[in-house]
N, C-alpha and C positions, 0 to 999 in steps of 0.2 A: 748397488752391487759392485760398481767399479771401486769405490773407496774402501769397501770391506775387503776386497781382494788385495788392495794396495797395502793393507796392514799386515799381510802375511810375509814372514821373513823367509827368504830362501838363500841367504848367504851370498848374494850377488854383490858386485862392486856397487857401492852406494854414492859414487861421485855424481855431482849435479852438473848437468849440461844445459846451456841456454842457447836457443835458436833465436837470433835477433836479425834486425835489418830486413824483415820481410815486407813485401808490398801488401800481401794479404795472408791471413791465416784463416782457415776454415775450422771454426770451433763447433762445439755441439752441446746442446742442453735439451733434456727431455725428449730425446729421439729426434731432434731437429738440428740440422746444421745451420750455422750463421757465419757471416763474413765479418772479419775484423781487419780494418785497414791499419797497416803498420803494426801488426800484432807481434807478440813474442810467445814462445813456448819454452817451458823449462821441465826437465825430467830428471828424476833421481834414480839411478840404476836403470831399471826397465819400466818405470812408472812415471806418468805425467803428473807434475805437482803444481803447474801454473799454466794458465791460458789467459792472455789479456794483452794490454798495451805496454805496461811499465813494470817489468819485474824488478823488485828492489832487493831480492835476496842475494845470497852468495852463489857463485858459479865456479866450478873447478875447470870447466871447459866451455868454450863458446864456438858456435857454428854460425858463420855469416851466411844468411839466406840470399844475399846478393840481390835484394829487391825482387825476390821470387815469390812463388805461391807455395804456401805450406799446407798440405792436405793430409788427411789420414791415409795410412797405407791401404792400398786397394786389395780387395779380397777376390781371388781368382778361383772359382769353384768347379771348374770342369776342364781338366787338362789331360793330355796324353803325351807328356813331355819325353818319355823314354824312346819314342820312335817317330812321332809325327813329322818332325822337321825334314825327315828323309823324303817326304812326299812333295816337297816344294818344287815347283816347276814340272811336275809330272801329272798330278791329278786335276789341275785346272783345265778348263775348256774341254772336259771329258764328261761322259755319263753313259749309262746303259739304257738303250731305248726300250728294252724289255722289262726294265725294273724302275719305271717312272723317273728315269735319269739319275737314279741313285748310284753313287760310286762305292757303296758299302760292300757289295757282294763280289765284285769283280776286281776292283782296283786295290782295295786294302789288302787282299790276300797276296799280292806280289810285292808289297813294300815292307819286306821283312828286314829286321836288323841282324847283322852278324854279331854273335856273342862277344867277340873281341872289341866291338865298337860301342858296347853298351855305355860305358862310363864317358866316352868322348861325346856321345850324343846327349847324354844327361847333362854334361858340363855346358854344352852349347845351349840347351834349353834353359838351364838354371840361370846362365848369364843373360840370355835373351829376356826371360821373364822378369828378373830382378831389375835390370836396367830400364825397364819400361814401366815400373811403378807398382808391380804386384809385390806385396809383402807376405801374403798368405797364398799358397798354391795347393790345390787338391789334385794330386796325381792319381790317375786311375789306370791300372795296368797289371802286369805280372808281379812287380814289386818283390823281387827276391831280397835277401838280407843285404847283399852287397850294394844294391841300388838304394835301398832304404837308408843305410848308413851314409851313403854318399849325399843323399838329399839332406839328411840331418846335419851333416857337416858344412852345408852350403851357407848357413846363416839365415836362410829364409825360415819363415813359419810354414811348416809343411803338414798337410794331411795326406797320408798315403793310404790308398785303397786297393789292396790286392784283390784281383778278380777271383770270383768263385761262382761259376754258372754251370748249368746242366748240359750245355752244348755250345757249339759255335757254328756260325753260318758260313756258307760258301756257295759257289756255283760250279757245276761240272760241264755246263754247256753254254754258258753266257746268257741263258734265258730263265732257267728255273733256280730257285733258292733251295738248297739242301742243308740239313742240320746234322752235324756229327755229334751224336749223343755220347756223353761221358758223365753219367749221373754220379757214379762213385767218386770220380775225380772232384765233382762239385762238393761233396761232403768232406773229402780230404782237404780240399782248399778252404772250406769253411772252418775246419779245425785249425788250419794254418793261420787264418786270419785271427782267430781267438788267441792262439799262442803268440802271434806277433803283437797283438794288443797287450798281452801280459808283459812282453819284453820291451816294447818300444813306446807304448802310449805314455806321454808325459816326459819322454827322454829329451835330451839336448836342451836342458834348461827349461823344459816345459814347452818347447816350440813344436814338438811333434805330436800329432794325433794319428791314431790308426783307425781307419774306417773299413767298411765292407762294400766292395764294388761287385754288383751282381751281373755286370755285363749288360745284356739286352733283355727286354721283357720277353721276347719270343724265344729266348734261349734258356728260360727257366720253367721247369715243370711245376704243376700245382703242388705235388708232394714236396718238392724241394723248397718252394716258397713257404709252405707250412712250417718246415723245419727252421727256416730263417726267422719266421715270426716268433717261434719258441726261443730262439737265441736272442732276438731283440727284447723279448719280455724279461729275460734274465740279465740284460745289459742295456738299460734304457738310455745310457749316455752315448751309445755307439751311433755314429752317423752311417747311414746306408744310402747308396746311390745306385741308380739303374737307368739305362737309356730306355725311353718310352716315347711312342708316337713320333719317332724320328724318320720313318719312311712309310710309304703306303703298303709296301710288301709286308712289313712287320704288322701294321695295323690290320690288314686283311687276314694275316695268319692267325692273330689272336681272335679276331671276330669269327672266323670259320671254325677254328678249333674249339673255342670255349664259349662262343656266343656273347662275347663281351667286348667292350672297348678296352684298350690297355689300362686306363684308369680304373675301370670296373673290375677287371681281372686282378689287378694289384690290390684293390680295396677288399675283394672277397677273401684274399689270403693275408690281409693285415699288413701289407707293405705300404703303410701310410704313417703320417705323423710329422711332428715339427723337426725331427732329425732325419727325415727321408727326403732325398733329392730325386726328382725326375729330370734326367738330362734331356733337354730340348723341349719335349712335348709340343712339337712344332705343328703337327697335322691332326688336330682333333676333328670331330664332326663339325661341319661348317666351313672348314678350310677349303679353298678353291680346288685343291687336288684330291679331296676326300669326299666321295659320294655316299658313304655309309650313313645310315639313319637308325642307329641302334638305341639312341636315347633322345630325349627331348632337347631342343636347342639349349645350349649352355649347361645342361644337366651334368655333362661330363666334366667341364671345368669347375662347376660349383662343387662337385664331389671332391676335387682336389683342394679347393679353397676351404671347404667345410671340415676337412681333416687336418688343416694347417700344414699340408704337405707343400714342399718348396719345388719350384721349377727353376732350373738353371738355364738361362738363355745364352746361346752362343751364336750371335747373328751372322758373323762373317763366314764360317765354315759352310753354312747352307746358302747364304746369300750369294756367294760367288757362283752357285749353280742356279740362281734365280728363284730360290725357295726361301720365303720369309714367314715370320710369325704374323698371323692375321687376327688380332694385332696385339702388340705388347700393351697398348693402352687398355684394351678390353680385359686382358688378364689382370692388370693392376686394378681396374675398376671393380672386378669381381672379388677382390681381396686376396688374391694369390700372392704369397711372398715370393718375389723374384730375385734371384741372384744372377751373376754374370760370369762367363768363363771364356777363355780363348780357344778351347777345344784342341785344334791341331796347329795351325799356323795362319797368320803371324801370331806371335805370342805377346801381342801388344794390347793390354786391357784398355788403354785409352782409345785405340782404334775400335775396339768392340763397343765401347760406350757410344762412340760416334755413329756406328752403323745400326746399333739398337735404336737410336733416336731417329735416324733417317728412314730406316725401313718401316718404322712405326708410322711415320707421317705418310709414306707411300701407301701402306696397307689401309690407312684411314681415309683414303681418297683425297690426298693432297691437303691434309689438315695440319697446318703448322703448329697448332696449339697442343698437339699430342706428343707423347714420347719426349718430354722436355729434357733439357740438360740436367735439371735438378733431379728428375725421376731416374734417369740412368745413372747419375752419380750416386744416388741413394742405393741403387741396386748393387753397385760395386763396393759399397761401404756398409750402411746400416742393414740393408737386406741380406747381404752376405753374412754379416755377423749373426743375424737372427737365425739363418739357415744352419749355422754350426754351433748355436747355443753359446755365443761368446759376446756378451754385452760389454766386454772390455776391449773390443776391437772395432775397427771401422769408424772411429771417431777420435777427435782431439779434445779430450775432456779430462779434468782432474781425476786422478785415480785409475785411469785406463792405461793400457799398455802403450809404451813408446814405440809404436809402429808408425813411422812418419815419412812422407815423401816431400821433397822440395823440388818444385818445377821451375826451371829457368824461364822467365818471361821476357828477357832482354834479347829478343831475336825476331826475325822476320815472320815466323809463324804466329807469334803471340801478341805482338804490339799492333795497335794500341790496346790497352786493357781497361775496359769499363766494368764488365761483369766477368770475374775470373773463372767461374764455373762454365759459362757459355764459351769462353775462349778455350778452356781446357778441352771441352767435349767436341767443339766444332772446328777448332783451328790448330790445336797443339797435337803432338804425337809423342810416342815413347822416347824419341831421341831428345826431347826437351827436358826429360827427367835429369836433374843434376845430382841429387843425393837421395839415398834410401837408407832409412834407419829401421832396424827390426830388433825388437826387444831391447832397445836402448843402445844398440851397436851399429855403427856405420858399416854398411856392406857394399854401398855403391857411392863413388865420389867422382864427379866430373863425367857422369854417364858411363863409368867403367867399374866393373867389379873390383873391390879392394883386394881380394885374395885369389885372383884368377888371371892367368895370362890369356887374354882374349884373342890375341893373334894366333896362338897355337890352337886354341879351341876352334876357331873358324877353319883353319887348314885341315884339321882332323875331321871336321864335319863333311867337308867336300869329299874326302877320301871314303868316308862311310857311305855317302850317297853313290859314289862311283861303283862301289861293290854291289850295292843294291840294284842299280840299273843293269849291271852286267848279268845279274841272276834272274831278271824278269822272265826270260823265256822258260826257265826251269820251273817257275812257279805259276805261270799263267796256264789256264785250262787248255788253251789252244796253241801254246808254245810261241806266242807272239813276242816280238822284241819290244823294248820300251818305246822305240820310235813308231812302231806300228800301233801300239795301244794309245800313245799320246804323241802325235806328230809335233815336231818342232814348229815354232811359230813361223819361221822362214827357212828357206833352203840354207843348209850349211855348206859353205864353199869348201872345195877340196884344198 
């Protein structure tokens, strides 16, 4: 598949670039990564042409890996980059006691972005994500044309998922969850997604994909999901993503309204398949927080595995509230294809791999042999590529796309290095990323974006959060200030 695609001519610059002086290169053959000590990688235009130890061909350009680790670009499949960084320092150490400690219904409603700050926040997130090793990012949100074009111009490989759902959730009293229905808007937005696919899918030298983001499972009516299935039948290449089993409130809502688990409800309406992503699916039956008994043990997860539907795991955004998958190893053993995403913040996919591995070991009763570094690395590479139907991504292999990350190993985090993947997952961090190449183009050098003034980006992000914090009382159901909703860790001196 990769070599066939490599033969396609797209009029790109065909210069040959050689990455040399690597301590390790992670190559790939037959869906398995392998380690090359002292390896080299060459690519022509946007396509890898050599993986090995001694490249003897010509090179128009050389990149010194500085005795670093050369890995495939990491695939980040669940992100809300257009606004989530605003929540940093506000939603941690909080929760709603009436909603199983979830912050979805009370806290997210007050962390709104001002329209004039949209591009500044996007710039912050794009810089954050690319400098930490993600080369493919799946943004799920409103996705107007301005933000879509800005993401396309970033140099990243982007999947944009404009939201189209039947309702949105909220709370009016801090206890109960209410749904604002807007069914017609859902159909209008669905048409917007299809129009956007026509305009932008395959744009920016093929780096952009347009997907459908359905929001949350409890925000989609049966009639609307049936229409989505009809659209999917007419566009079988389209990726569809939806949050499911991310909170007990949501799970109970689906169970009481339809007599089904979230997976069963989505299955009944055809929202399944190899291009469908369930965001999180954290709390199925059998989870310590879920007392429902609607299906036999594991029948729910086997339904997902049996339909080749993907689950995208975002360990940190829930783990910081004490909620973890129980367990990642169990999902993998059932044959579910697992991808990984950074969700809100931090936007460090290396961090997410680490916590996926650690939380798995905890959930498995202190079993160190589960959730291995290899397994979570596969989720961020091969598993992610499978979830988006891209066998030319997530691997360093002849004929595949030149999406490549070089990790600096010459630092206190990473030395000494025996097993580079274990070091990457358990000891490194996004700040150790030195260079990022997407589609054959260098977009990060020295852990800084090539085409972005990072200092200006950081300053503007602080201004955007300051505006958000000031408007919290206007948006909170009880009119509370940010300090009342989320007290500072320590007293602030006058």
